[in-house]
C-alpha positions as a Markdown table, in Angstrom:
| # | Residue | x | y | z |
|---|---|---|---|---|
| 1 | Unk | -0.2 | 0.2 | 0.0 |
| 2 | Unk | 1.1 | 3.6 | -1.1 |
| 3 | Unk | 1.9 | 6.1 | 2.3 |
| 4 | Unk | -1.3 | 8.5 | 2.8 |
| 5 | Unk | -0.2 | 12.5 | 3.2 |
| 6 | Unk | 0.3 | 12.1 | 6.1 |
| 7 | Unk | 2.3 | 8.9 | 6.9 |
| 8 | Unk | 4.6 | 10.3 | 4.7 |
| 9 | Unk | 5.1 | 13.5 | 5.9 |
| 10 | Unk | 5.9 | 12.0 | 9.3 |
| 11 | Unk | 8.1 | 9.9 | 7.7 |
| 12 | Unk | 9.8 | 12.2 | 6.3 |
| 13 | Unk | 12.8 | 11.8 | 8.9 |
| 14 | Unk | 12.4 | 7.8 | 8.8 |
| 15 | Unk | 13.9 | 4.8 | 6.9 |
| 16 | Unk | 12.2 | 5.7 | 4.0 |
| 17 | Unk | 13.8 | 9.3 | 2.9 |
| 18 | Unk | 15.2 | 9.5 | -0.2 |
| 19 | Unk | 16.8 | 12.0 | -1.1 |
| 20 | Unk | 14.2 | 14.7 | 0.6 |
| 21 | Unk | 10.5 | 15.1 | 0.9 |
| 22 | Unk | 7.9 | 15.5 | -1.4 |
| 23 | Unk | 4.5 | 15.0 | -2.7 |
| 24 | Unk | 2.6 | 11.4 | -1.7 |
| 25 | Unk | 1.2 | 10.9 | -4.9 |
| 26 | Unk | 3.9 | 10.3 | -7.7 |
| 27 | Unk | 4.6 | 13.7 | -9.2 |
| 28 | Unk | 6.9 | 16.5 | -6.9 |
| 29 | Unk | 10.2 | 18.1 | -7.6 |
| 30 | Unk | 11.6 | 15.5 | -4.4 |
| 31 | Unk | 8.7 | 12.5 | -4.7 |
| 32 | Unk | 10.5 | 9.3 | -4.1 |
| 33 | Unk | 7.1 | 7.1 | -4.3 |
| 34 | Unk | 8.2 | 4.5 | -2.3 |
| 35 | Unk | 5.8 | 1.9 | -1.2 |
| 36 | Unk | 5.8 | 1.1 | 2.9 |
| 37 | Unk | 7.1 | -2.4 | 2.6 |
| 38 | Unk | 9.7 | -1.4 | -0.2 |
| 39 | Unk | 13.3 | -0.6 | 1.3 |
| 40 | Unk | 15.9 | 1.0 | -0.7 |
| 41 | Unk | 19.3 | -1.1 | -1.5 |
| 42 | Unk | 21.4 | 2.0 | -1.2 |
| 43 | Unk | 22.7 | 2.2 | -5.0 |
| 44 | Unk | 21.1 | 5.5 | -6.4 |
| 45 | Unk | 21.7 | 5.6 | -10.1 |
| 46 | Unk | 21.2 | 9.0 | -12.1 |
| 47 | Unk | 19.9 | 10.2 | -15.0 |
| 48 | Unk | 20.1 | 13.7 | -16.6 |
| 49 | Unk | 17.8 | 15.4 | -18.7 |
| 50 | Unk | 19.5 | 17.1 | -21.1 |
| 51 | Unk | 18.3 | 19.6 | -23.7 |
| 52 | Unk | 16.0 | 16.9 | -25.8 |
| 53 | Unk | 17.9 | 14.2 | -25.0 |
| 54 | Unk | 18.2 | 12.0 | -21.3 |
| 55 | Unk | 21.8 | 10.7 | -20.5 |
| 56 | Unk | 21.9 | 7.6 | -20.5 |
| 57 | Unk | 18.4 | 6.2 | -22.3 |
| 58 | Unk | 18.4 | 3.1 | -21.3 |
| 59 | Unk | 19.6 | 1.4 | -17.7 |
| 60 | Unk | 20.0 | -1.6 | -15.9 |
| 61 | Unk | 19.7 | -1.2 | -12.0 |
| 62 | Unk | 19.0 | -4.0 | -9.4 |
| 63 | Unk | 14.8 | -3.9 | -7.3 |
| 64 | Unk | 15.1 | -1.4 | -4.9 |
| 65 | Unk | 17.5 | 1.4 | -6.5 |
| 66 | Unk | 16.4 | 4.7 | -6.5 |
| 67 | Unk | 17.1 | 6.4 | -9.7 |
| 68 | Unk | 17.4 | 10.5 | -9.8 |
| 69 | Unk | 16.2 | 12.7 | -12.8 |
| 70 | Unk | 18.6 | 15.9 | -12.5 |
| 71 | Unk | 17.5 | 18.5 | -15.1 |
| 72 | Unk | 21.2 | 19.9 | -16.2 |
| 73 | Unk | 19.6 | 22.0 | -19.4 |
| 74 | Unk | 18.4 | 25.3 | -20.2 |
| 75 | Unk | 14.8 | 24.2 | -20.3 |
| 76 | Unk | 12.1 | 22.8 | -18.2 |
| 77 | Unk | 11.9 | 18.7 | -18.5 |
| 78 | Unk | 9.3 | 16.6 | -17.2 |
| 79 | Unk | 9.3 | 12.4 | -16.5 |
| 80 | Unk | 6.2 | 10.6 | -18.0 |
| 81 | Unk | 6.2 | 7.1 | -17.3 |
| 82 | Unk | 4.6 | 4.9 | -20.2 |
| 83 | Unk | 1.7 | 2.7 | -19.1 |
| 84 | Unk | 2.2 | -1.0 | -20.6 |
| 85 | Unk | 0.4 | -3.7 | -20.1 |
| 86 | Unk | 2.5 | -5.0 | -17.2 |
| 87 | Unk | 2.2 | -1.4 | -14.9 |
| 88 | Unk | -0.5 | 0.0 | -17.0 |
| 89 | Unk | -1.3 | 2.4 | -13.8 |
| 90 | Unk | 2.1 | 4.2 | -13.5 |
| 91 | Unk | 1.4 | 7.0 | -11.4 |
| 92 | Unk | 5.4 | 8.0 | -11.2 |
| 93 | Unk | 7.0 | 10.7 | -12.8 |
| 94 | Unk | 7.7 | 15.1 | -12.2 |
| 95 | Unk | 5.1 | 17.3 | -13.8 |
| 96 | Unk | 6.5 | 20.4 | -15.4 |
| 97 | Unk | 6.1 | 22.6 | -13.4 |
| 98 | Unk | 8.2 | 20.5 | -10.8 |
| 99 | Unk | 11.7 | 20.1 | -12.5 |
| 100 | Unk | 12.9 | 23.3 | -14.4 |
| 101 | Unk | 16.8 | 23.3 | -14.8 |
| 102 | Unk | 18.7 | 23.0 | -11.4 |
| 103 | Unk | 16.2 | 20.3 | -10.0 |
| 104 | Unk | 16.0 | 17.0 | -9.4 |
| 105 | Unk | 13.4 | 13.5 | -8.6 |
| 106 | Unk | 14.6 | 10.8 | -7.3 |
| 107 | Unk | 11.7 | 7.6 | -7.7 |
| 108 | Unk | 12.7 | 4.2 | -5.7 |
| 109 | Unk | 12.4 | 0.7 | -8.2 |
| 110 | Unk | 11.6 | -1.6 | -5.9 |
| 111 | Unk | 9.4 | -4.0 | -8.7 |
| 112 | Unk | 11.4 | -5.9 | -11.6 |
| 113 | Unk | 10.1 | -4.5 | -15.2 |
| 114 | Unk | 11.2 | -3.0 | -17.2 |
| 115 | Unk | 10.1 | 1.2 | -17.4 |
| 116 | Unk | 9.3 | 3.4 | -20.0 |
| 117 | Unk | 9.5 | 7.1 | -19.8 |
| 118 | Unk | 9.1 | 10.8 | -21.9 |
| 119 | Unk | 9.7 | 13.9 | -21.3 |
| 120 | Unk | 6.2 | 14.6 | -23.5 |
| 121 | Unk | 7.6 | 18.5 | -24.2 |
| 122 | Unk | 10.5 | 17.1 | -25.8 |
| 123 | Unk | 8.8 | 13.5 | -27.0 |
| 124 | Unk | 6.6 | 11.3 | -27.7 |
| 125 | Unk | 6.7 | 7.4 | -27.1 |
| 126 | Unk | 9.6 | 6.2 | -28.7 |
| 127 | Unk | 11.4 | 9.0 | -30.1 |
| 128 | Unk | 12.5 | 12.5 | -28.7 |
| 129 | Unk | 13.3 | 12.6 | -25.2 |
| 130 | Unk | 13.1 | 8.9 | -24.2 |
| 131 | Unk | 13.9 | 6.4 | -21.4 |
| 132 | Unk | 13.9 | 2.8 | -20.4 |
| 133 | Unk | 14.8 | 1.3 | -17.2 |
| 134 | Unk | 14.9 | -2.4 | -16.9 |
| 135 | Unk | 14.7 | -3.5 | -13.1 |
| 136 | Unk | 16.0 | -6.8 | -12.1 |
| 137 | Unk | 14.9 | -8.9 | -9.2 |
């Protein structure tokens, strides 16, 4: 189950904090979208949002890894999860309003699978500013 807003705010000083406190709904500058039963493995991988591309576009991580996107470009960006058959209701990501140059967004990937994402300002599924995270068990 997802942490409620109150549980999230109360837990910001606790063990589930990864990269800062943020909103609980999957969109925010430092949202971690952590499941209450999930724990980080202590590994953080960085993805850079540059002007019109993510670097690296494709990464493979172990379940429990935190991925942090950092906007190092000159433009605003967003990170929008692409719904798939395996993950049809993906809600992780960060809105343009919360991802200006110099801002970062983190998400803990606890479940193995393939997660696709896109900056909808500078791309569309499969072309432009897109990325893929493969999470292994």
